[in-house]
C-alpha positions in Angstrom: -15.6 12.8 -13.2 -14.4 11.7 -16.7 -13.1 8.2 -17.5 -9.5 9.2 -17.1 -10.2 10.5 -13.6 -12.1 7.4 -12.7 -9.2 5.2 -13.8 -6.7 7.3 -11.8 -9.1 7.2 -8.8 -9.4 3.4 -8.9 -5.6 3.2 -8.9 -5.6 5.3 -5.7 -7.9 2.8 -4.0 -5.5 -0.2 -3.9 -6.2 -1.5 -0.5 -3.2 -3.5 0.6 -0.1 -1.8 -0.8 2.3 0.7 0.9 1.8 4.1 -0.5 4.9 5.0 -2.4 7.0 8.2 -1.7 5.8 11.1 -3.9 2.5 9.3 -4.7 -0.3 11.6 -6.0 -3.9 10.9 -5.1 -6.3 12.2 -7.8 -9.5 12.6 -5.7 -12.6 14.7 -5.2 -14.3 16.6 -2.4 -16.1 14.4 0.1 -13.9 11.3 -0.6 -11.8 9.6 2.0 -8.3 8.6 1.1 -5.9 6.3 3.0 -2.2 6.6 3.1 -0.5 3.3 4.0 3.0 3.6 5.6 5.5 0.9 6.4 5.4 -0.2 10.0 8.1 -2.3 11.5 7.4 -1.6 15.1 10.5 0.6 15.5 9.2 4.1 15.6 6.4 6.6 15.3 5.1 8.5 12.3 4.0 12.1 12.4 2.3 14.1 9.6 2.6 17.7 8.4 0.1 19.0 5.9 0.8 21.8 3.4 -1.9 23.5 1.3 -3.0 27.0 0.4 -6.3 26.4 2.2 -8.0 23.6 4.1 -8.6 21.1 1.3 -8.2 18.0 3.5 -8.1 17.0 7.1 -6.6 14.0 8.9 -9.3 11.8 10.4 -7.3 9.1 12.3 -4.4 6.7 12.1 -3.9 3.1 13.2 -1.8 0.0 12.6 -3.5 -2.5 10.4 -2.6 -6.2 9.9 -1.9 -7.2 6.3 -0.5 -10.4 4.8 3.1 -10.6 5.9 3.0 -7.9 8.6 1.5 -4.6 9.7 1.1 -1.2 8.0 0.2 2.2 9.5 -2.9 3.6 7.9 -3.7 7.3 8.0 -7.2 8.4 6.8 -7.8 11.8 5.2 -11.1 13.4 4.3 -11.1 15.6 1.2 -12.9 18.9 1.8 -12.7 21.0 -1.3 -10.8 21.3 -4.6 -7.2 22.3 -4.6 -3.7 20.8 -4.3 -1.9 19.9 -1.1 1.0 17.8 0.2 1.5 15.8 3.4 5.0 14.9 4.6 5.3 12.0 7.0 8.3 11.8 9.3 9.3 8.7 11.3 11.2 8.9 14.5 12.3 6.4 17.2 9.7 7.9 19.6 7.1 10.6 19.6 9.7 13.1 20.8 10.1 15.7 18.1 13.7 16.2 19.0 14.6 12.6 18.0 16.3 12.4 14.6 14.1 11.6 11.6 14.8 8.1 10.4 12.4 8.0 7.4 10.5 10.6 5.3 7.7 9.9 2.9 5.4 12.4 1.2 2.1 12.2 -0.7 0.2 14.8 -2.8 -3.5 15.4 -3.0 -5.0 16.8 -6.2 -8.6 17.4 -5.2 -10.7 18.0 -8.4 
């Protein structure tokens, strides 16, 4: 990984901030990335992944306490090079027929 990639990768690793909508993770196979979603206790997040092939997999998700509240952290394992996207949808419950109240997406560029 060249210096530019290392710098971009370090920026991905910010440990306590909410991942912004449309954020792109510059990463590499074998690395774990964490998407941090806002969590106000009023709903459930679901994730939908899109890629031409299996370049990542979701490992787990959980609420994590942070200064000033709680975030919902979703861990992904990078499997191989490629580009993919994950769209997160928040609903009032885990019922897929409930209306979506919030949408966030992230991109993975696995080098």
